[in-house]
C-alpha positions as CSV (number, residue, x, y, z in Angstrom):
1,M,-4.1,-22.0,-24.0
2,N,-0.4,-23.0,-23.5
3,A,0.5,-20.9,-26.5
4,I,-1.2,-17.9,-24.8
5,K,1.0,-18.4,-21.7
6,E,4.2,-18.6,-23.7
7,T,3.7,-15.8,-26.2
8,I,0.9,-13.3,-25.7
9,F,1.0,-13.5,-21.9
10,N,4.7,-12.9,-21.8
11,K,4.4,-9.9,-24.1
12,Y,1.7,-8.6,-21.8
13,I,3.9,-8.9,-18.7
14,D,6.7,-7.1,-20.6
15,Y,4.2,-4.3,-21.4
16,L,3.2,-4.0,-17.8
17,Q,6.9,-3.7,-16.7
18,A,8.2,-1.6,-19.6
19,E,5.4,0.7,-20.5
20,R,3.1,0.9,-17.5
21,N,6.0,0.6,-15.0
22,V,3.9,-1.3,-12.5
23,S,5.5,-2.6,-9.3
24,A,6.9,-6.1,-9.0
25,Y,4.2,-6.8,-6.5
26,T,1.5,-6.0,-9.1
27,V,3.2,-8.1,-11.8
28,R,3.3,-11.0,-9.4
29,N,-0.4,-10.7,-8.5
30,Y,-1.5,-10.3,-12.2
31,T,0.6,-13.3,-13.2
32,N,-1.0,-15.5,-10.6
33,D,-4.5,-14.2,-11.3
34,L,-4.3,-14.6,-15.0
35,L,-2.7,-18.1,-14.9
36,E,-5.7,-19.1,-12.7
37,F,-8.1,-17.6,-15.3
38,F,-6.3,-19.5,-18.1
39,D,-6.6,-22.8,-16.2
40,F,-10.4,-22.2,-15.9
41,V,-10.7,-21.4,-19.6
42,R,-8.8,-24.5,-20.6
43,E,-10.9,-26.6,-18.3
44,K,-14.0,-25.3,-20.2
45,G,-12.5,-26.5,-23.5
46,I,-12.0,-23.0,-24.9
47,E,-9.1,-22.9,-27.2
48,S,-8.7,-19.2,-28.0
49,L,-9.0,-15.9,-26.3
50,K,-11.8,-14.9,-28.8
51,G,-13.8,-17.8,-27.5
52,V,-14.1,-16.3,-24.0
53,D,-17.4,-14.5,-23.6
54,K,-19.3,-12.8,-20.7
55,Q,-20.8,-16.1,-19.8
56,T,-17.4,-17.7,-19.4
57,L,-16.3,-14.8,-17.2
58,R,-19.4,-15.1,-15.0
59,G,-18.7,-18.8,-14.6
60,Y,-15.1,-17.9,-13.6
61,L,-16.3,-15.4,-10.9
62,A,-18.8,-18.0,-9.7
63,R,-16.1,-20.5,-9.3
64,L,-14.0,-18.1,-7.3
65,M,-16.9,-17.5,-5.0
66,E,-17.4,-21.2,-4.5
67,K,-13.8,-21.5,-3.5
68,G,-14.4,-19.0,-0.8
69,Y,-12.3,-16.1,-2.1
70,A,-12.9,-12.8,-0.4
71,K,-14.7,-10.2,-2.5
72,S,-11.6,-8.0,-2.6
73,S,-9.6,-10.9,-4.1
74,I,-12.3,-11.6,-6.7
75,A,-12.4,-7.9,-7.6
76,R,-8.6,-7.9,-8.0
77,K,-8.7,-11.0,-10.2
78,L,-11.4,-9.5,-12.4
79,S,-9.3,-6.3,-12.6
80,A,-6.4,-8.5,-13.9
81,V,-8.5,-10.0,-16.6
82,R,-9.9,-6.6,-17.6
83,S,-6.4,-5.1,-17.9
84,F,-5.3,-8.1,-20.0
85,Y,-8.2,-7.7,-22.4
86,R,-7.6,-4.0,-22.7
87,Y,-4.1,-4.9,-23.8
88,L,-5.4,-7.4,-26.3
89,M,-7.8,-4.9,-27.8
90,R,-4.9,-2.4,-28.1
91,E,-2.9,-4.9,-30.0
92,E,-5.9,-5.8,-32.1
93,M,-5.9,-9.4,-31.0
94,V,-9.5,-9.3,-30.0
95,S,-12.3,-6.9,-31.0
96,A,-14.1,-6.8,-27.7
97,S,-13.6,-7.5,-24.0
98,P,-15.9,-9.9,-22.1
99,A,-14.8,-8.0,-18.9
100,A,-15.8,-4.5,-20.1
101,T,-19.3,-4.6,-18.7
102,T,-18.8,-7.3,-16.0
103,V,-19.5,-5.7,-12.6
104,S,-17.0,-6.3,-9.8
105,P,-18.4,-7.7,-6.5
106,R,-19.6,-5.0,-4.2
107,L,-17.0,-4.6,-1.5
108,D,-17.6,-4.2,2.2
109,R,-16.1,-0.9,3.1
110,R,-13.8,-1.4,6.0
111,L,-12.4,1.6,7.9
112,P,-8.6,1.5,7.9
113,S,-6.9,0.7,11.3
114,F,-4.6,3.3,12.8
115,L,-2.7,4.1,16.0
116,T,-3.5,6.8,18.5
117,V,-1.0,9.6,18.9
118,D,0.3,8.0,22.1
119,E,0.7,4.5,20.5
120,A,2.5,6.1,17.5
121,R,4.9,7.9,19.9
122,R,5.6,4.7,21.9
123,L,6.2,2.7,18.8
124,V,8.7,5.1,17.2
125,E,10.6,5.5,20.5
126,S,11.0,1.7,21.0
127,P,14.3,1.1,19.2
128,D,17.6,1.1,21.1
129,L,19.6,4.1,19.8
130,T,22.9,2.8,21.1
131,Q,22.9,0.2,18.3
132,P,23.3,1.0,14.6
133,Q,20.2,-1.2,13.7
134,G,18.3,0.6,16.4
135,Q,19.2,4.0,14.9
136,R,18.1,2.7,11.5
137,D,14.8,1.3,12.9
138,R,14.1,4.6,14.7
139,A,14.6,6.6,11.5
140,L,12.5,4.1,9.5
141,L,9.6,4.3,12.0
142,E,9.8,8.1,12.3
143,L,9.8,8.4,8.5
144,L,6.8,6.1,7.9
145,Y,4.7,7.9,10.5
146,A,5.9,11.4,9.5
147,S,5.4,11.0,5.7
148,G,2.8,8.3,5.0
149,L,5.1,6.5,2.6
150,R,4.2,3.2,1.0
151,V,6.6,0.5,2.1
152,S,7.7,0.1,-1.6
153,E,8.6,3.8,-1.7
154,L,10.5,3.4,1.6
155,V,12.7,0.5,0.6
156,N,13.4,1.9,-2.9
157,M,14.5,5.2,-1.5
158,N,18.1,6.4,-2.0
159,V,20.0,8.8,0.2
160,D,20.0,11.5,-2.5
161,Q,16.2,11.7,-2.4
162,V,16.4,13.1,1.2
163,N,16.9,16.9,1.6
164,L,17.5,17.5,5.3
165,A,18.1,21.2,4.7
166,T,14.4,21.6,3.8
167,N,12.9,18.5,5.5
168,E,11.6,17.3,2.1
169,I,11.9,13.9,0.4
170,R,11.5,13.3,-3.3
171,V,9.4,10.1,-4.0
172,W,8.4,8.1,-7.0
173,G,5.2,6.4,-6.3
174,K,2.8,4.3,-8.4
175,G,3.2,4.7,-12.1
176,A,6.6,6.4,-11.5
177,K,4.7,9.6,-10.5
178,E,7.0,12.0,-8.6
179,R,5.9,13.8,-5.5
180,I,7.4,15.7,-2.6
181,V,6.7,14.6,0.9
182,L,7.4,16.6,4.0
183,I,8.8,15.4,7.3
184,G,8.9,17.0,10.8
185,V,11.8,17.7,13.1
186,P,11.8,14.4,15.0
187,A,12.0,12.4,11.7
188,A,14.7,14.7,10.3
189,R,16.7,14.4,13.5
190,A,16.4,10.6,13.5
191,L,17.4,10.4,9.8
192,T,20.4,12.7,10.4
193,E,21.6,10.5,13.3
194,Y,21.1,7.3,11.3
195,I,22.8,8.6,8.1
196,D,25.8,10.0,10.0
197,G,26.1,7.1,12.4
198,G,24.2,3.8,12.1
199,R,24.1,3.7,8.4
200,R,27.9,4.1,8.0
201,Q,28.4,1.3,10.6
202,L,26.0,-1.0,8.8
203,L,27.6,-0.3,5.4
204,G,31.1,-1.1,6.9
205,G,32.8,0.7,4.0
206,K,30.6,-0.7,1.3
207,K,29.1,1.6,-1.4
208,N,25.3,1.6,-1.5
209,S,22.9,4.3,-2.6
210,A,20.0,2.9,-0.6
211,L,18.8,4.9,2.4
212,F,17.9,1.9,4.5
213,V,20.3,-1.0,4.6
214,N,20.5,-4.3,6.5
215,R,23.3,-5.5,8.7
216,Y,25.2,-6.7,5.6
217,G,25.1,-3.3,4.0
218,A,22.5,-4.4,1.3
219,R,19.2,-2.6,0.6
220,L,16.5,-3.4,3.1
221,L,13.6,-5.4,1.7
222,A,9.9,-4.9,2.3
223,R,9.5,-8.2,4.2
224,R,12.3,-7.1,6.6
225,V,10.4,-3.8,7.2
226,Q,7.4,-5.9,8.3
227,K,9.5,-7.9,10.7
228,I,10.9,-4.7,12.2
229,L,7.4,-3.4,12.7
230,T,6.3,-6.6,14.3
231,K,9.2,-6.5,16.7
232,Y,8.4,-3.1,18.0
233,A,4.7,-3.4,17.9
234,H,4.9,-5.5,21.1
235,S,5.4,-2.3,22.9
236,I,1.9,-1.2,22.1
237,H,0.3,-4.7,22.0
238,K,-1.1,-4.2,18.5
239,K,-0.5,-5.8,15.1
240,V,1.2,-3.2,13.0
241,H,2.1,-3.3,9.3
242,P,3.5,-0.5,7.1
243,H,0.1,0.6,5.8
244,V,-1.2,1.1,9.4
245,L,1.4,3.9,9.8
246,R,0.3,5.3,6.4
247,H,-3.3,5.2,7.7
248,T,-2.2,6.8,11.0
249,F,-0.4,9.6,9.2
250,A,-3.5,10.5,7.1
251,T,-5.9,10.2,10.1
252,H,-3.8,12.4,12.4
253,L,-3.4,15.0,9.7
254,L,-7.2,15.3,9.2
255,D,-7.7,15.2,12.9
256,G,-5.4,18.2,13.1
257,G,-7.4,20.1,10.5
258,A,-5.5,19.4,7.3
259,D,-7.2,19.9,4.0
260,L,-8.3,16.7,2.2
261,K,-6.6,17.7,-1.0
262,V,-3.3,18.3,0.8
263,V,-3.5,14.9,2.3
264,Q,-4.3,13.4,-1.1
265,E,-1.1,15.0,-2.5
266,L,1.1,13.9,0.4
267,L,-0.2,10.3,0.1
268,G,0.2,10.3,-3.7
269,H,-3.4,9.3,-4.4
270,A,-4.5,9.7,-8.0
271,D,-8.2,9.8,-7.0
272,L,-9.6,11.9,-4.1
273,S,-12.0,9.1,-3.3
274,S,-9.1,7.0,-2.1
275,T,-8.3,9.7,0.5
276,Q,-11.9,10.3,1.5
277,I,-12.0,7.0,3.4
278,Y,-10.0,8.8,6.1
279,T,-12.8,11.3,6.6
280,H,-15.0,8.4,7.6
281,V,-12.4,7.4,10.1
282,T,-12.3,10.8,11.7
283,Q,-16.2,11.0,11.7
284,S,-16.4,7.6,13.3
285,R,-14.0,8.7,16.0
286,A,-15.9,11.9,16.6
287,R,-19.1,10.0,16.9
288,K,-17.6,7.6,19.5
289,I,-16.3,10.4,21.6
290,Y,-19.6,12.3,21.4
291,L,-21.6,9.2,22.5
292,A,-19.2,8.5,25.3
293,A,-18.9,12.1,26.6
294,H,-22.3,13.9,26.1
295,P,-24.8,13.3,28.9
296,M,-27.8,13.4,26.4
297,A,-26.1,11.5,23.6
298,K,-27.8,8.2,24.2
299,G,-31.2,9.6,24.7
300,D,-31.7,7.8,28.0
301,A,-30.6,10.4,30.5
302,A,-33.3,11.5,32.8
303,S,-33.7,15.0,34.0
304,S,-32.8,15.5,37.6
305,E,-35.0,18.5,38.0
């Protein structure tokens, strides 16, 4: 299996990056997942990819369950193996995939967490606008909440993608798919103040096309965005990560009566089913409000007449 790691595997990673244009995050996950799979195959004494069958794969999934991996992690690892074998079939290195008919673990569907309108307002208003980093952070928070951007889309964004005349931003999402996202007046105002003020101060005369930069004038990284969110989340006493603001964006749009297809387009979801989870969130909220507010909702109210 060492030869697989050094030759076929490296070609597969090149294929992911060059032809499928997947993110660095996905490449890292697939690399780790496949190396773990190769270790299992080698442990079983299997010397070639053609020697891996459905039984081998079932044994691998059972091993992952024994190790206590979450169902979502197991499903992702199976997806990595499935993608790898699709590539092998395409290159005619194998004639069939052992993963083709292997069923992923049934995932427990968890409703995404989100902020209330008041929590979102308090979060985005937390930064100190007298400081350049505070102006940057305000613009960053406003933009995440106003647009539903993924953190990767945010940190890879350049200034020329922002059109403040029309309050539109051009974004390249997963698979380099282009879409236009809209922003409201508060986000546009915060971006204008940051670009004209705080960003210039942070750059200090340096040239950089990145929209969001750090105190050294370099492009802001995703892990720094998380630290920024953690810092200001203290104001609402909640744990907040970038996807929480993406969830909040979608939930508040649907609460306001937005069409599901419109929300799908704004989020950049390829499949409508990915967006439909937010309808469950709004239905869940409606149910809680109904049960709390309606006098007959619990069925235990007695007539006073």
